[in-house]
C-alpha positions in Angstrom: 5.8 19.1 -25.8 3.4 21.9 -25.1 4.0 22.0 -21.4 7.1 24.0 -20.2 6.6 23.7 -16.5 6.5 20.7 -14.1 3.1 21.5 -12.6 1.1 21.0 -15.8 -2.2 19.2 -16.3 -0.7 15.8 -17.2 1.8 15.9 -14.3 -1.0 16.7 -11.8 -3.2 13.9 -13.1 -0.4 11.3 -13.0 0.6 12.6 -9.6 -3.0 12.1 -8.3 -3.2 8.7 -10.0 0.0 7.7 -8.3 -1.3 8.9 -4.9 -4.4 6.8 -5.2 -2.7 3.7 -6.5 0.1 4.0 -3.9 -2.5 4.3 -1.2 -4.3 1.2 -2.4 -0.9 -0.7 -2.5 0.5 0.5 0.9 -2.8 -0.4 2.7 -2.1 -3.9 1.6 1.7 -4.1 2.3 1.5 -4.8 6.1 -1.9 -6.5 6.0 -1.5 -9.1 3.3 1.1 -11.1 5.4 -1.3 -10.9 8.3 -4.2 -12.1 6.1 -2.0 -15.1 5.0 -1.7 -16.1 8.6 -5.5 -15.5 9.1 -6.4 -17.9 6.3 -4.1 -20.6 7.6 -0.6 -19.9 6.0 2.7 -19.6 7.9 5.5 -17.1 7.9 7.3 -18.8 5.0 4.0 -18.8 3.0 3.7 -15.1 3.7 7.2 -14.6 2.2 6.2 -16.7 -0.8 3.0 -14.7 -1.4 5.1 -11.5 -1.5 7.5 -13.2 -3.9 4.6 -14.3 -6.2 3.6 -10.7 -6.5 7.1 -9.6 -7.5 7.6 -12.5 -10.0 4.8 -11.4 -12.2 5.7 -7.7 -11.9 9.3 -8.7 -12.9 8.1 -10.6 -16.0 5.7 -7.9 -17.0 7.9 -4.8 -16.7 10.3 -5.3 -19.6 7.5 -5.9 -22.1 5.6 -2.9 -20.8 8.7 -0.8 -20.7 9.2 -1.4 -24.4 5.6 -0.6 -25.5 5.3 2.5 -23.2 8.2 4.0 -25.2 5.6 4.4 -28.0 2.6 6.7 -28.5 0.0 4.8 -26.3 1.2 5.6 -22.8 -2.2 6.6 -21.5 -3.9 3.4 -22.8 -1.3 1.2 -21.1 -1.6 3.1 -17.8 -5.4 2.8 -17.8 -5.3 -0.9 -18.6 -2.8 -1.4 -15.8 -5.1 0.3 -13.3 -8.0 -1.9 -14.4 -5.9 -5.0 -13.7 -4.8 -3.6 -10.3 -8.4 -2.8 -9.3 -9.7 -6.3 -10.3 -7.0 -8.1 -8.4 -7.6 -6.1 -5.2 -11.3 -6.9 -5.4 -10.3 -10.5 -5.8 -8.5 -10.5 -2.4 -11.8 -9.6 -0.7 -13.2 -13.0 -1.9 -10.1 -15.1 -1.3 -10.5 -17.3 1.7 -7.9 -19.8 0.7 -4.2 -19.3 0.3 -4.2 -20.7 -3.2 -6.8 -18.2 -4.4 -5.0 -15.4 -2.7 -1.8 -16.3 -4.5 -3.7 -16.3 -7.8 -4.9 -12.7 -7.4 -1.5 -11.7 -6.0 0.0 -12.9 -9.3 -2.5 -10.9 -11.2 -1.8 -7.8 -9.0 1.9 -8.2 -9.8 1.1 -7.9 -13.5 -0.9 -4.8 -13.0 1.6 -3.2 -10.6 4.4 -3.9 -13.0 2.5 -2.1 -15.7 1.2 0.8 -13.7 4.5 1.9 -12.1 6.4 1.7 -15.4 3.7 3.6 -17.3 3.2 6.1 -14.5 6.9 7.0 -14.5 7.1 7.2 -18.2 4.1 9.5 -18.5 5.7 11.6 -15.8 9.0 12.0 -17.7 7.1 12.8 -20.9 5.1 15.5 -19.1 8.1 17.6 -17.9 11.1 19.4 -19.4 14.1 17.2 -19.9 16.3 19.6 -17.8 14.1 19.0 -14.8 13.7 15.2 -14.8 15.4 14.8 -11.5 13.3 17.4 -9.8 10.2 16.0 -11.4 10.9 12.5 -10.1 11.6 13.9 -6.7 8.3 15.7 -6.6 6.5 12.7 -8.0 7.9 10.7 -5.1 5.9 12.9 -2.7 2.8 11.1 -3.9 4.3 7.7 -2.9 5.5 9.2 0.4 2.1 10.6 1.3 0.7 7.1 0.8 3.5 5.5 2.9 2.8 8.1 5.7 -0.9 7.1 6.2 -1.8 3.9 4.3 0.1 1.2 6.2 -1.2 2.4 9.6 -4.6 2.9 8.0 -4.6 -0.7 6.7 -3.7 -2.1 10.1 -6.4 0.0 11.8 -9.0 -1.1 9.2 -8.5 -4.8 9.8 -8.9 -4.1 13.5 -12.0 -1.9 13.0 -13.9 -3.2 10.0 -12.1 -6.4 9.1 -10.3 -7.7 6.0 -13.2 -7.7 3.6 -14.0 -4.0 4.0 -10.3 -3.1 4.0 -9.9 -4.8 0.6 -13.0 -2.9 -0.7 -11.5 0.5 0.3 -8.2 -0.4 -1.4 -10.2 -1.4 -4.5 -12.1 1.9 -4.6 -8.9 3.9 -4.4 -7.3 2.1 -7.3 -10.6 2.4 -9.3 -10.6 6.2 -8.8 -7.1 6.4 -10.1 -8.2 4.5 -13.2 -11.0 7.1 -13.8 -8.5 10.0 -13.4 -6.1 8.4 -15.9 -8.7 8.8 -18.6 -8.3 12.6 -18.4 -4.6 12.5 -19.4 -4.0 14.3 -22.7 -1.8 12.0 -24.7 -1.2 14.6 -27.4 0.6 17.0 -25.1 3.2 14.4 -23.9 6.7 14.8 -25.2 7.4 12.6 -28.2 10.8 10.9 -28.1 12.9 10.7 -31.2 12.9 7.3 -32.9 16.1 5.3 -32.3 18.7 5.7 -35.0 18.9 2.0 -35.7 16.8 -1.0 -35.1 17.3 -2.2 -31.6 17.8 -5.8 -30.6 15.1 -7.4 -28.5 17.3 -7.5 -25.4 18.0 -3.7 -25.8 14.2 -3.1 -26.0 13.5 -5.0 -22.8 16.5 -4.0 -20.7 18.6 -0.8 -20.6 22.2 -2.2 -20.4 23.5 1.3 -19.8 21.6 1.3 -16.5 23.0 -2.0 -15.1 24.9 -0.4 -12.2 22.1 1.7 -10.8 19.8 -1.3 -11.4 22.0 -3.5 -9.2 22.1 -0.8 -6.5 18.3 -0.5 -6.3 18.0 -4.3 -6.3 20.0 -4.4 -3.1 18.0 -1.5 -1.7 14.7 -3.2 -2.6 15.7 -6.5 -0.9 16.1 -4.6 2.3 12.8 -2.7 1.9 10.8 -5.9 1.3 11.9 -7.2 4.7 10.4 -4.1 6.4 7.2 -3.8 4.5 6.4 -7.5 4.8 7.8 -8.5 8.2 8.1 -5.5 10.5 4.5 -5.9 11.8 5.1 -9.6 12.5 8.4 -8.7 14.2 6.7 -6.2 16.4 4.0 -8.7 17.3 6.6 -11.2 18.3 8.1 -8.6 20.7 4.7 -7.5 21.9 5.4 -4.0 20.7 2.1 -2.1 20.2 1.3 0.6 17.6 3.9 -0.5 15.1 1.8 1.3 12.4 3.6 4.4 13.7 6.7 3.2 12.0 5.2 3.7 8.6 3.8 7.1 9.5 7.1 8.4 10.8 9.1 7.0 7.8 6.6 8.4 5.3 6.5 11.8 7.0 10.3 12.1 6.8 10.2 11.0 3.1 7.9 13.9 2.3 10.8 16.1 2.8 13.7 14.0 1.6 12.4 12.8 -1.7 11.8 16.2 -3.3 15.1 17.6 -1.8 17.2 14.7 -3.1 15.3 14.6 -6.4 16.6 18.1 -7.0 20.1 17.2 -5.9 20.1 14.2 -8.4 20.5 16.7 -11.2 23.7 18.0 -9.6 27.3 16.8 -10.0 27.4 15.4 -6.5 24.7 12.8 -7.1 27.1 9.8 -6.9 28.5 11.0 -3.5 24.9 11.3 -2.3 24.2 7.7 -3.3 27.2 6.5 -1.3 26.3 8.5 1.8 22.6 7.4 1.5 23.6 3.7 1.2 25.7 4.0 4.3 22.8 5.5 6.2 20.4 2.9 4.8 22.6 0.1 6.2 22.2 1.6 9.6 18.4 1.1 9.3 18.9 -2.7 9.5 21.4 -2.5 12.3 18.9 -0.5 14.3 16.0 -2.9 13.5 18.2 -5.8 14.6 18.7 -4.1 17.9 15.0 -3.0 18.3 13.1 -4.2 21.4 10.8 -1.2 21.9 8.7 1.3 19.9 11.2 4.2 20.3 14.0 2.2 18.7 11.6 1.1 15.8 10.8 4.8 15.3 14.5 5.7 15.2 14.8 3.2 12.4 11.8 4.8 10.7 13.5 8.2 10.7 16.7 6.7 9.2 14.6 4.8 6.6 12.7 7.9 5.7 15.9 9.9 5.2 18.0 7.4 3.3 15.4 5.3 1.4 13.7 8.6 0.5 17.1 9.8 -0.9 17.9 6.7 -2.8 14.7 6.2 -4.8 14.7 9.5 -6.8 18.4 9.7 -7.2 18.9 6.1 -8.4 15.9 6.3 -10.7 17.3 9.6 -12.2 20.6 7.8 -12.6 18.8 5.1 -14.6 16.8 7.5 -16.8 19.8 9.8 -17.6 22.0 6.8 -18.5 19.9 6.2 -21.7 18.8 8.0 -24.7 15.4 9.8 -24.4 13.8 7.2 -26.8 14.5 4.5 -24.1 12.9 6.3 -21.1 10.3 3.6 -20.7 12.9 0.9 -20.9 15.0 2.7 -18.3 12.1 3.0 -15.9 11.2 -0.6 -16.5 14.8 -1.6 -15.7 14.7 0.4 -12.5 11.4 -1.1 -11.3 12.3 -4.6 -12.5 15.4 -4.5 -10.4 13.5 -3.1 -7.5 11.0 -6.0 -7.8 13.7 -8.6 -8.1 15.2 -7.2 -4.9 11.9 -7.3 -3.2 11.2 -10.9 -4.3 14.6 -12.1 -3.2 14.4 -10.1 0.0 10.9 -11.3 1.0 11.7 -14.9 0.2 15.1 -15.0 1.9 13.7 -13.1 4.9 11.0 -15.7 5.4 13.5 -18.5 5.4 16.0 -16.7 7.6 13.3 -15.7 10.1 12.1 -19.3 10.3 15.6 -20.6 11.0 17.1 -17.9 13.2 15.0 -14.9 14.3 13.6 -11.6 13.1 16.5 -9.8 14.7 19.1 -12.0 13.0 17.3 -11.6 9.7 17.6 -7.8 9.9 21.3 -7.9 10.8 21.8 -10.1 7.7 20.1 -7.5 5.5 23.1 -5.2 6.0 25.1 -7.4 3.6 23.3 -6.4 0.4 23.6 -2.7 1.3 27.4 -3.1 1.9 27.6 -4.8 -1.5 25.8 -1.8 -3.1 28.3 0.6 -1.5 31.3 -1.4 -2.8 29.8 -1.5 -6.3 29.0 2.2 -6.5 32.4 3.2 -5.1 34.2 0.9 -7.6 32.3 2.2 -10.6 32.7 5.9 -9.5 36.4 5.5 -9.1 36.7 3.8 -12.5 34.8 6.6 -14.2 37.0 9.2 -12.5 40.1 7.4 -13.7 38.8 7.3 -17.3 38.0 11.0 -17.2 41.4 11.9 -15.9 43.1 10.0 -18.7 41.2 11.8 -21.5 
């Protein structure tokens, strides 16, 4: 690899691509469920639409993760951004739930491709010794989007309507597609070929990363309940300006993601995962108790700290658990697990909310996080015992 620093041309380009794509995505996160209601769907249908998106992303990621290990990372990234752009444009012309679901499925395909390819281009652009730091810095681009985009999306539907909001999201994704064309494929680090022919299952899923994958699955399940239902929850309580939740959470993540990305290269990374999962559990306890905007914003601060810590450190855990030739597969495993968690979380949350309440649903979402704490603690203790016996 020709680049010996993190801030090289390819890293900057993929960083900018990710900002634009994340902006286009986060504008839609709180607005798609409201659009479902506007075109005649219910709360459970809103959960299903979120699940439809995740299903196609889940099915797409393993295949893309295998191919992006090879020499055509840039082409895959550009193709992914084209699919994302087309699907968002489709939303603008979807006045029926059935058509919206169709483009949501297509968007899931593109999103599954783009996040896996983006992360793999990132890792191939930076020195191996600084992967954790690079992932943490890369997370700033997503954090910037989460600071401004959800609130912007909510303001856009109030100010200019759904159609123009979708067009703005489309233009952002399209600009990211144009920037991806400038990435220099030749300067990306070339992984060594695997020593033996891999089985199909090993090419599609990194078994070495199963534990961090299960952890991020639990985390993603909780995150989906926030991105898809918090605006509806606030509406039910007649709490105004809920878009501030996303602004506060994203602003906090601007600081936590790069900090914890750097710490993920340290020997204390597993302890940080446990502490962050405990703090993340408190987010859902706080939301379950929320009845006013200040309490929602307290949950936003906790979310920004602990979700911002978990993303880079668990992704680094996945990447470092595999050989460098399987970086794309490890990233695919991470994002596939995150998507499965989001699909399950959104679907279960829709059912729970319809049968109990938003508050009860958020209290229930503490259970997956407690399971992740138990799993991480058990695996960490087992590893320590093995080391002490050798």
